[in-house]
ChimeraX commands (.cxc) that place a marker at each C-alpha (Angstrom):
marker #1 position 92.81,40.42,-41.16 radius 0.5
marker #1 position 91.00,43.36,-42.67 radius 0.5
marker #1 position 87.28,44.03,-42.27 radius 0.5
marker #1 position 86.71,43.02,-45.85 radius 0.5
marker #1 position 88.43,39.69,-45.32 radius 0.5
marker #1 position 86.36,39.05,-42.14 radius 0.5
marker #1 position 83.17,39.76,-44.05 radius 0.5
marker #1 position 84.14,37.34,-46.80 radius 0.5
marker #1 position 84.99,34.70,-44.21 radius 0.5
marker #1 position 81.57,35.13,-42.52 radius 0.5
marker #1 position 79.81,34.75,-45.88 radius 0.5
marker #1 position 81.74,31.58,-46.66 radius 0.5
marker #1 position 80.87,30.11,-43.22 radius 0.5
marker #1 position 77.18,30.97,-43.70 radius 0.5
marker #1 position 77.18,29.29,-47.09 radius 0.5
marker #1 position 78.83,26.20,-45.62 radius 0.5
marker #1 position 76.58,26.09,-42.50 radius 0.5
marker #1 position 73.22,27.73,-43.42 radius 0.5
marker #1 position 71.31,29.14,-40.43 radius 0.5
marker #1 position 68.25,27.07,-39.33 radius 0.5
marker #1 position 65.12,29.10,-38.62 radius 0.5
marker #1 position 63.86,28.66,-35.05 radius 0.5
marker #1 position 60.35,27.30,-34.44 radius 0.5
marker #1 position 57.74,29.36,-32.44 radius 0.5
marker #1 position 58.13,26.88,-29.55 radius 0.5
marker #1 position 61.91,27.39,-29.48 radius 0.5
marker #1 position 61.52,31.16,-29.59 radius 0.5
marker #1 position 58.95,31.01,-26.78 radius 0.5
marker #1 position 61.30,28.81,-24.76 radius 0.5
marker #1 position 64.07,31.40,-25.16 radius 0.5
marker #1 position 61.76,34.17,-23.99 radius 0.5
marker #1 position 60.21,32.07,-21.19 radius 0.5
marker #1 position 62.76,29.49,-20.07 radius 0.5
marker #1 position 61.19,26.12,-19.23 radius 0.5
marker #1 position 60.97,25.28,-15.52 radius 0.5
marker #1 position 62.19,21.81,-14.74 radius 0.5
marker #1 position 59.37,19.61,-13.34 radius 0.5
marker #1 position 59.71,17.84,-10.02 radius 0.5
marker #1 position 59.75,14.02,-9.87 radius 0.5
marker #1 position 56.23,14.09,-8.33 radius 0.5
marker #1 position 54.87,16.15,-11.25 radius 0.5
marker #1 position 56.54,13.85,-13.78 radius 0.5
marker #1 position 55.06,10.80,-11.99 radius 0.5
marker #1 position 51.59,12.42,-12.01 radius 0.5
marker #1 position 51.83,12.96,-15.78 radius 0.5
marker #1 position 52.82,9.33,-16.30 radius 0.5
marker #1 position 50.27,7.97,-13.78 radius 0.5
marker #1 position 47.28,10.37,-13.62 radius 0.5
marker #1 position 45.73,10.60,-10.17 radius 0.5
marker #1 position 42.35,8.82,-9.72 radius 0.5
marker #1 position 39.78,10.78,-7.75 radius 0.5
marker #1 position 38.81,9.00,-4.56 radius 0.5
marker #1 position 35.19,8.23,-3.68 radius 0.5
marker #1 position 33.52,9.87,-0.64 radius 0.5
marker #1 position 33.69,6.51,1.17 radius 0.5
marker #1 position 37.44,6.23,0.60 radius 0.5
marker #1 position 37.97,9.82,1.75 radius 0.5
marker #1 position 35.85,9.19,4.85 radius 0.5
marker #1 position 37.81,6.03,5.59 radius 0.5
marker #1 position 41.08,8.01,5.39 radius 0.5
marker #1 position 39.70,10.67,7.74 radius 0.5
marker #1 position 38.06,8.15,10.10 radius 0.5
marker #1 position 40.01,4.91,9.90 radius 0.5
marker #1 position 37.89,1.81,10.50 radius 0.5
marker #1 position 38.32,0.31,13.94 radius 0.5
marker #1 position 38.74,-3.44,13.93 radius 0.5
marker #1 position 35.88,-5.17,15.75 radius 0.5
marker #1 position 36.61,-7.42,18.67 radius 0.5
marker #1 position 35.37,-11.05,18.65 radius 0.5
marker #1 position 32.72,-10.11,21.25 radius 0.5
marker #1 position 31.41,-7.28,19.05 radius 0.5
marker #1 position 31.29,-9.59,15.99 radius 0.5
marker #1 position 29.41,-12.20,18.03 radius 0.5
marker #1 position 26.91,-9.60,19.29 radius 0.5
marker #1 position 26.31,-8.32,15.71 radius 0.5
marker #1 position 25.71,-11.86,14.40 radius 0.5
marker #1 position 23.39,-12.62,17.32 radius 0.5
marker #1 position 21.36,-9.45,16.63 radius 0.5
marker #1 position 21.00,-10.35,12.94 radius 0.5
marker #1 position 19.89,-13.86,13.91 radius 0.5
marker #1 position 17.27,-12.55,16.34 radius 0.5
marker #1 position 15.91,-10.16,13.71 radius 0.5
marker #1 position 15.67,-12.96,11.16 radius 0.5
marker #1 position 13.84,-15.17,13.66 radius 0.5
marker #1 position 11.42,-12.33,14.51 radius 0.5
marker #1 position 10.68,-11.76,10.80 radius 0.5
marker #1 position 10.07,-15.48,10.29 radius 0.5
marker #1 position 7.69,-15.55,13.28 radius 0.5
marker #1 position 5.76,-12.54,11.91 radius 0.5
marker #1 position 5.45,-14.21,8.52 radius 0.5
marker #1 position 4.24,-17.44,10.18 radius 0.5
marker #1 position 1.57,-15.56,12.16 radius 0.5
marker #1 position 0.47,-13.64,9.07 radius 0.5
marker #1 position 0.21,-16.88,7.12 radius 0.5
marker #1 position -1.84,-18.51,9.91 radius 0.5
marker #1 position -4.18,-15.51,10.01 radius 0.5
marker #1 position -4.67,-15.53,6.24 radius 0.5
marker #1 position -5.23,-19.29,6.32 radius 0.5
marker #1 position -7.87,-18.94,9.06 radius 0.5
marker #1 position -9.64,-16.09,7.23 radius 0.5
marker #1 position -9.63,-18.10,4.00 radius 0.5
marker #1 position -11.18,-21.04,5.87 radius 0.5
marker #1 position -13.72,-18.94,7.81 radius 0.5
marker #1 position -14.68,-16.46,5.08 radius 0.5
marker #1 position -13.86,-18.38,1.90 radius 0.5
marker #1 position -17.58,-18.46,1.04 radius 0.5
marker #1 position -18.22,-14.84,2.06 radius 0.5
marker #1 position -19.16,-13.61,-1.43 radius 0.5
marker #1 position -21.18,-16.75,-2.15 radius 0.5
marker #1 position -23.14,-16.30,1.10 radius 0.5
marker #1 position -23.85,-12.66,0.27 radius 0.5
marker #1 position -25.23,-13.59,-3.14 radius 0.5
marker #1 position -27.31,-16.41,-1.63 radius 0.5
marker #1 position -29.22,-14.04,0.67 radius 0.5
marker #1 position -31.40,-13.07,-2.30 radius 0.5
marker #1 position -32.93,-16.59,-2.09 radius 0.5
marker #1 position -34.34,-15.87,1.38 radius 0.5
marker #1 position -35.51,-12.41,0.22 radius 0.5
marker #1 position -37.38,-13.93,-2.72 radius 0.5
marker #1 position -38.96,-16.62,-0.53 radius 0.5
marker #1 position -40.25,-13.92,1.86 radius 0.5
marker #1 position -41.65,-11.94,-1.08 radius 0.5
marker #1 position -43.37,-15.05,-2.43 radius 0.5
marker #1 position -45.03,-15.77,0.95 radius 0.5
marker #1 position -46.20,-12.16,1.29 radius 0.5
marker #1 position -47.50,-12.20,-2.28 radius 0.5
marker #1 position -49.56,-15.36,-1.67 radius 0.5
marker #1 position -50.98,-14.00,1.59 radius 0.5
marker #1 position -52.07,-10.70,0.01 radius 0.5
marker #1 position -53.54,-12.18,-3.17 radius 0.5
marker #1 position -57.34,-11.77,-2.91 radius 0.5
marker #1 position -57.97,-14.47,-5.52 radius 0.5
marker #1 position -56.16,-17.07,-3.39 radius 0.5
marker #1 position -57.64,-16.23,0.01 radius 0.5
marker #1 position -60.53,-18.66,-0.43 radius 0.5
marker #1 position -58.28,-21.39,-1.80 radius 0.5
marker #1 position -58.23,-24.28,0.68 radius 0.5
marker #1 position -54.73,-25.26,-0.43 radius 0.5
marker #1 position -53.21,-21.81,0.20 radius 0.5
marker #1 position -51.98,-22.67,3.69 radius 0.5
marker #1 position -50.40,-25.90,2.44 radius 0.5
marker #1 position -48.49,-23.96,-0.23 radius 0.5
marker #1 position -47.28,-21.38,2.27 radius 0.5
marker #1 position -46.27,-24.08,4.75 radius 0.5
marker #1 position -44.24,-25.85,2.05 radius 0.5
marker #1 position -42.43,-22.63,1.21 radius 0.5
marker #1 position -41.77,-21.98,4.91 radius 0.5
marker #1 position -40.13,-25.43,5.21 radius 0.5
marker #1 position -37.78,-24.58,2.35 radius 0.5
marker #1 position -36.96,-21.27,4.03 radius 0.5
marker #1 position -36.20,-22.95,7.37 radius 0.5
marker #1 position -33.89,-25.48,5.71 radius 0.5
marker #1 position -32.04,-22.66,3.93 radius 0.5
marker #1 position -31.68,-20.68,7.18 radius 0.5
marker #1 position -30.38,-23.83,8.91 radius 0.5
marker #1 position -27.69,-24.24,6.24 radius 0.5
marker #1 position -26.69,-20.60,6.69 radius 0.5
marker #1 position -26.40,-21.00,10.46 radius 0.5
marker #1 position -24.16,-24.06,10.09 radius 0.5
marker #1 position -21.79,-21.85,8.08 radius 0.5
marker #1 position -21.87,-18.96,10.55 radius 0.5
marker #1 position -24.45,-16.80,8.74 radius 0.5
marker #1 position -27.16,-15.37,11.02 radius 0.5
marker #1 position -29.68,-12.54,10.78 radius 0.5
marker #1 position -29.28,-9.29,12.74 radius 0.5
marker #1 position -31.91,-8.65,15.38 radius 0.5
marker #1 position -32.64,-4.92,15.11 radius 0.5
marker #1 position -36.28,-4.08,15.98 radius 0.5
marker #1 position -36.50,-1.76,19.03 radius 0.5
marker #1 position -32.68,-1.56,19.14 radius 0.5
marker #1 position -30.59,1.60,19.03 radius 0.5
marker #1 position -29.52,2.52,15.51 radius 0.5
marker #1 position -25.91,1.48,14.83 radius 0.5
marker #1 position -24.36,2.59,11.51 radius 0.5
marker #1 position -21.97,-0.37,11.70 radius 0.5
marker #1 position -24.87,-2.80,11.26 radius 0.5
marker #1 position -27.87,-0.75,10.10 radius 0.5
marker #1 position -28.67,1.46,7.14 radius 0.5
marker #1 position -31.38,4.08,7.78 radius 0.5
marker #1 position -33.79,4.50,4.87 radius 0.5
marker #1 position -36.40,6.84,6.45 radius 0.5
marker #1 position -37.09,8.58,9.74 radius 0.5
marker #1 position -40.47,8.16,11.42 radius 0.5
marker #1 position -41.88,10.62,13.95 radius 0.5
marker #1 position -42.83,8.93,17.20 radius 0.5
marker #1 position -43.93,10.09,20.65 radius 0.5
marker #1 position -43.56,6.60,22.15 radius 0.5
marker #1 position -39.99,5.85,21.09 radius 0.5
marker #1 position -36.77,7.66,21.87 radius 0.5
marker #1 position -35.02,9.25,18.88 radius 0.5
marker #1 position -32.71,6.83,17.06 radius 0.5
marker #1 position -34.67,3.65,17.83 radius 0.5
marker #1 position -35.36,1.22,14.98 radius 0.5
marker #1 position -39.12,0.88,14.52 radius 0.5
marker #1 position -39.32,-1.01,11.23 radius 0.5
marker #1 position -37.14,-3.46,9.26 radius 0.5
marker #1 position -37.42,-3.21,5.46 radius 0.5
marker #1 position -34.76,-5.80,4.68 radius 0.5
marker #1 position -33.01,-8.20,7.04 radius 0.5
marker #1 position -29.31,-7.76,7.68 radius 0.5
marker #1 position -26.89,-10.68,8.16 radius 0.5
marker #1 position -23.58,-11.38,9.84 radius 0.5
marker #1 position -21.04,-14.03,8.87 radius 0.5
marker #1 position -19.40,-14.84,12.21 radius 0.5
marker #1 position -17.94,-11.48,13.31 radius 0.5
marker #1 position -18.05,-9.85,9.85 radius 0.5
marker #1 position -20.96,-7.86,8.42 radius 0.5
marker #1 position -22.42,-9.65,5.43 radius 0.5
marker #1 position -25.26,-7.21,4.72 radius 0.5
marker #1 position -26.63,-4.26,6.76 radius 0.5
marker #1 position -30.26,-4.13,7.85 radius 0.5
marker #1 position -32.39,-1.57,5.96 radius 0.5
marker #1 position -34.46,0.13,8.66 radius 0.5
marker #1 position -36.74,2.99,9.65 radius 0.5
marker #1 position -35.59,5.07,12.61 radius 0.5
marker #1 position -37.67,7.04,15.07 radius 0.5
marker #1 position -37.25,10.79,15.50 radius 0.5
marker #1 position -38.70,13.43,17.79 radius 0.5
marker #1 position -42.05,14.92,16.74 radius 0.5
marker #1 position -41.59,18.47,15.49 radius 0.5
marker #1 position -43.23,21.25,17.55 radius 0.5
marker #1 position -46.19,22.50,15.46 radius 0.5
marker #1 position -47.66,25.02,17.93 radius 0.5
marker #1 position -48.29,28.37,16.35 radius 0.5
marker #1 position -47.09,31.49,18.06 radius 0.5
marker #1 position -49.94,33.38,19.65 radius 0.5
marker link #1:1,2 radius 0.2
marker link #1:2,3 radius 0.2
marker link #1:3,4 radius 0.2
marker link #1:4,5 radius 0.2
marker link #1:5,6 radius 0.2
marker link #1:6,7 radius 0.2
marker link #1:7,8 radius 0.2
marker link #1:8,9 radius 0.2
marker link #1:9,10 radius 0.2
marker link #1:10,11 radius 0.2
marker link #1:11,12 radius 0.2
marker link #1:12,13 radius 0.2
marker link #1:13,14 radius 0.2
marker link #1:14,15 radius 0.2
marker link #1:15,16 radius 0.2
marker link #1:16,17 radius 0.2
marker link #1:17,18 radius 0.2
marker link #1:18,19 radius 0.2
marker link #1:19,20 radius 0.2
marker link #1:20,21 radius 0.2
marker link #1:21,22 radius 0.2
marker link #1:22,23 radius 0.2
marker link #1:23,24 radius 0.2
marker link #1:24,25 radius 0.2
marker link #1:25,26 radius 0.2
marker link #1:26,27 radius 0.2
marker link #1:27,28 radius 0.2
marker link #1:28,29 radius 0.2
marker link #1:29,30 radius 0.2
marker link #1:30,31 radius 0.2
marker link #1:31,32 radius 0.2
marker link #1:32,33 radius 0.2
marker link #1:33,34 radius 0.2
marker link #1:34,35 radius 0.2
marker link #1:35,36 radius 0.2
marker link #1:36,37 radius 0.2
marker link #1:37,38 radius 0.2
marker link #1:38,39 radius 0.2
marker link #1:39,40 radius 0.2
marker link #1:40,41 radius 0.2
marker link #1:41,42 radius 0.2
marker link #1:42,43 radius 0.2
marker link #1:43,44 radius 0.2
marker link #1:44,45 radius 0.2
marker link #1:45,46 radius 0.2
marker link #1:46,47 radius 0.2
marker link #1:47,48 radius 0.2
marker link #1:48,49 radius 0.2
marker link #1:49,50 radius 0.2
marker link #1:50,51 radius 0.2
marker link #1:51,52 radius 0.2
marker link #1:52,53 radius 0.2
marker link #1:53,54 radius 0.2
marker link #1:54,55 radius 0.2
marker link #1:55,56 radius 0.2
marker link #1:56,57 radius 0.2
marker link #1:57,58 radius 0.2
marker link #1:58,59 radius 0.2
marker link #1:59,60 radius 0.2
marker link #1:60,61 radius 0.2
marker link #1:61,62 radius 0.2
marker link #1:62,63 radius 0.2
marker link #1:63,64 radius 0.2
marker link #1:64,65 radius 0.2
marker link #1:65,66 radius 0.2
marker link #1:66,67 radius 0.2
marker link #1:67,68 radius 0.2
marker link #1:68,69 radius 0.2
marker link #1:69,70 radius 0.2
marker link #1:70,71 radius 0.2
marker link #1:71,72 radius 0.2
marker link #1:72,73 radius 0.2
marker link #1:73,74 radius 0.2
marker link #1:74,75 radius 0.2
marker link #1:75,76 radius 0.2
marker link #1:76,77 radius 0.2
marker link #1:77,78 radius 0.2
marker link #1:78,79 radius 0.2
marker link #1:79,80 radius 0.2
marker link #1:80,81 radius 0.2
marker link #1:81,82 radius 0.2
marker link #1:82,83 radius 0.2
marker link #1:83,84 radius 0.2
marker link #1:84,85 radius 0.2
marker link #1:85,86 radius 0.2
marker link #1:86,87 radius 0.2
marker link #1:87,88 radius 0.2
marker link #1:88,89 radius 0.2
marker link #1:89,90 radius 0.2
marker link #1:90,91 radius 0.2
marker link #1:91,92 radius 0.2
marker link #1:92,93 radius 0.2
marker link #1:93,94 radius 0.2
marker link #1:94,95 radius 0.2
marker link #1:95,96 radius 0.2
marker link #1:96,97 radius 0.2
marker link #1:97,98 radius 0.2
marker link #1:98,99 radius 0.2
marker link #1:99,100 radius 0.2
marker link #1:100,101 radius 0.2
marker link #1:101,102 radius 0.2
marker link #1:102,103 radius 0.2
marker link #1:103,104 radius 0.2
marker link #1:104,105 radius 0.2
marker link #1:105,106 radius 0.2
marker link #1:106,107 radius 0.2
marker link #1:107,108 radius 0.2
marker link #1:108,109 radius 0.2
marker link #1:109,110 radius 0.2
marker link #1:110,111 radius 0.2
marker link #1:111,112 radius 0.2
marker link #1:112,113 radius 0.2
marker link #1:113,114 radius 0.2
marker link #1:114,115 radius 0.2
marker link #1:115,116 radius 0.2
marker link #1:116,117 radius 0.2
marker link #1:117,118 radius 0.2
marker link #1:118,119 radius 0.2
marker link #1:119,120 radius 0.2
marker link #1:120,121 radius 0.2
marker link #1:121,122 radius 0.2
marker link #1:122,123 radius 0.2
marker link #1:123,124 radius 0.2
marker link #1:124,125 radius 0.2
marker link #1:125,126 radius 0.2
marker link #1:126,127 radius 0.2
marker link #1:127,128 radius 0.2
marker link #1:128,129 radius 0.2
marker link #1:129,130 radius 0.2
marker link #1:130,131 radius 0.2
marker link #1:131,132 radius 0.2
marker link #1:132,133 radius 0.2
marker link #1:133,134 radius 0.2
marker link #1:134,135 radius 0.2
marker link #1:135,136 radius 0.2
marker link #1:136,137 radius 0.2
marker link #1:137,138 radius 0.2
marker link #1:138,139 radius 0.2
marker link #1:139,140 radius 0.2
marker link #1:140,141 radius 0.2
marker link #1:141,142 radius 0.2
marker link #1:142,143 radius 0.2
marker link #1:143,144 radius 0.2
marker link #1:144,145 radius 0.2
marker link #1:145,146 radius 0.2
marker link #1:146,147 radius 0.2
marker link #1:147,148 radius 0.2
marker link #1:148,149 radius 0.2
marker link #1:149,150 radius 0.2
marker link #1:150,151 radius 0.2
marker link #1:151,152 radius 0.2
marker link #1:152,153 radius 0.2
marker link #1:153,154 radius 0.2
marker link #1:154,155 radius 0.2
marker link #1:155,156 radius 0.2
marker link #1:156,157 radius 0.2
marker link #1:157,158 radius 0.2
marker link #1:158,159 radius 0.2
marker link #1:159,160 radius 0.2
marker link #1:160,161 radius 0.2
marker link #1:161,162 radius 0.2
marker link #1:162,163 radius 0.2
marker link #1:163,164 radius 0.2
marker link #1:164,165 radius 0.2
marker link #1:165,166 radius 0.2
marker link #1:166,167 radius 0.2
marker link #1:167,168 radius 0.2
marker link #1:168,169 radius 0.2
marker link #1:169,170 radius 0.2
marker link #1:170,171 radius 0.2
marker link #1:171,172 radius 0.2
marker link #1:172,173 radius 0.2
marker link #1:173,174 radius 0.2
marker link #1:174,175 radius 0.2
marker link #1:175,176 radius 0.2
marker link #1:176,177 radius 0.2
marker link #1:177,178 radius 0.2
marker link #1:178,179 radius 0.2
marker link #1:179,180 radius 0.2
marker link #1:180,181 radius 0.2
marker link #1:181,182 radius 0.2
marker link #1:182,183 radius 0.2
marker link #1:183,184 radius 0.2
marker link #1:184,185 radius 0.2
marker link #1:185,186 radius 0.2
marker link #1:186,187 radius 0.2
marker link #1:187,188 radius 0.2
marker link #1:188,189 radius 0.2
marker link #1:189,190 radius 0.2
marker link #1:190,191 radius 0.2
marker link #1:191,192 radius 0.2
marker link #1:192,193 radius 0.2
marker link #1:193,194 radius 0.2
marker link #1:194,195 radius 0.2
marker link #1:195,196 radius 0.2
marker link #1:196,197 radius 0.2
marker link #1:197,198 radius 0.2
marker link #1:198,199 radius 0.2
marker link #1:199,200 radius 0.2
marker link #1:200,201 radius 0.2
marker link #1:201,202 radius 0.2
marker link #1:202,203 radius 0.2
marker link #1:203,204 radius 0.2
marker link #1:204,205 radius 0.2
marker link #1:205,206 radius 0.2
marker link #1:206,207 radius 0.2
marker link #1:207,208 radius 0.2
marker link #1:208,209 radius 0.2
marker link #1:209,210 radius 0.2
marker link #1:210,211 radius 0.2
marker link #1:211,212 radius 0.2
marker link #1:212,213 radius 0.2
marker link #1:213,214 radius 0.2
marker link #1:214,215 radius 0.2
marker link #1:215,216 radius 0.2
marker link #1:216,217 radius 0.2
marker link #1:217,218 radius 0.2
marker link #1:218,219 radius 0.2
marker link #1:219,220 radius 0.2
marker link #1:220,221 radius 0.2
marker link #1:221,222 radius 0.2
marker link #1:222,223 radius 0.2
marker link #1:223,224 radius 0.2
marker link #1:224,225 radius 0.2
marker link #1:225,226 radius 0.2
view
């Protein structure tokens, strides 16, 4: 067959079976032949791997040791003892709160009621110092009647655990006394209460109101330098 005949034959074959243009992917595959994936890689594509939590990783590294019956019993016993201790603490706290509610339930009411005694004392002092009433023959009867009311009120306070604080000639204590002024004295040691301006009161072992007092202090040296 001559070259011309071969050329004609090639043209006829091309017309019968036209050449299909390759895609970019096919060309790239020819240049870089595809590497066959391993079964593990194919399985990973089908079933993507789920990232494990830190707890799961730690469990793989340090496998959990099965507890013995004795260890399980000891753990349950410890939990039971802790629960019982918590219950006992709650019971004691409840009893304490109950007792305080019973003992000091009227604490605020008692504090407000102290003004009654204060006003009675002011009324008695006012009557005694009123010049226009000094010659009144019924003045003492009026004061005695007021004193009876005061005594009854103090008696009610005492029955409920409210008592006055005795402070005159006692050492000043900031837990029970409130100093209003300092008074120079050469007969008293510094820090001694010499005057009570307003009575203080206790309700059982709790301070209801501090005493307002005057406290002695050392007399300042007034000698002039020669």
